[in-house]
N, C-alpha and C positions, 0 to 999 in steps of 0.2 A: 504494499499499500504506500509506503514511504517513497519507493522508487517511482511510483506512478505520479505522485505529487511533485517530486523533483523534476521529472521529465516534462510534465505539463507546464511547470513554471518557466521552462526554457522555451516554450513555444511562443510564436508571435501572437498578438492580441486577437486577431481574427480567428486563427486556428484554435486558440484556447477557448474562445466563445463557442465555436462549432463543436468542440469536444464536450463542453458543458451541456450543450443542447442534445448531443448524441447519447450521453450516459443516462441511465435510469436513476432516479432519486431514491429508489427503494433498495437497490443493491450496490455494493461497492464494486467499482469496475476492476476487471482483471488486467493483468499485463498483456495478455493475448488480445483483449478488446482494444486496448490502446495501440498495440502494434497493428492490428487490422485497420483501425481508424486512420492511423498515420499513413499506411500503405495506400488506402483509398484516397486520402487527402492529397498525397504526392501525385498519384496518378491523375487526379482531377486538375491539379495545378499545372502539371506538365502538359496536359492536353490543351489547356487554355493558353499557355504561353507559346504554343507552336502555331497559333493562328497567324496567317499572313499579316504583315504590317500594312497600315493604311499609308496613303501617299504622304500625308503630313509626318507620320512617324519615320518613314523612309528618308524624307528630306532632312529631318533632324539628325538621324543616325548617320547619314552620309557626310555630315559636316566634319571637317577636320578639327582636331583639338590642337591647340598650341599652348605652350607654357613660356612665360617670361621670367627671367631672373635679373635682379638688379644688384649690382655690386656698389656698395657705398664705402667711400674712403673717409674715415673719421679724421677731422683736423680740429685740434683744440684752438679756441679763439684767444686763449691767454698766451700759451707758449708755442703754438703752431705744431705741437707734437701729434702723433697719430693715436689720439685718444679723445674721449669727450671731456668737456670742462669739469664735469662732476668727478672725474677720475684724475684730474690734474693736481699734482702736489703743490705746484706754484699757486694755483687758485685756492687751495685749501689753506695755505699759509696767510692769505690776505685777510684784512679786517672785513667785518660784515659790510661796512660802507663801501669799501673797494669792490667787494664781490657784487654788491647790489648795482654799482655803476657799470661794471662789466656786463652783467646779465641784461640790464636795461639797454645799454648802448648797442649790444649785439643781438638784441631782441631774442633772448634765450628763454624767456618766460612763457 
């Protein structure tokens, strides 16, 4: 019984709902009943998914996918090093007023 509960919890919501409608409220379901239900459910889903695509679906699936990658080189506004201002040791050693002026002047806020 516990294995059935664990397996049913792994199902998608729609299949889980179908299973609940399938089982009788009077008797506890058996593992064989779950196995048979899942086999029939898989067969039904496979037969539905093999239908030919509509023109709109074909056009969408024929589109090419592309990916873009951006490389960003970090430059510190304080010492011109290859790090951000928040990682800059020179910036960290400045007074609060000096830091504020740098942030404001360089629009880093």
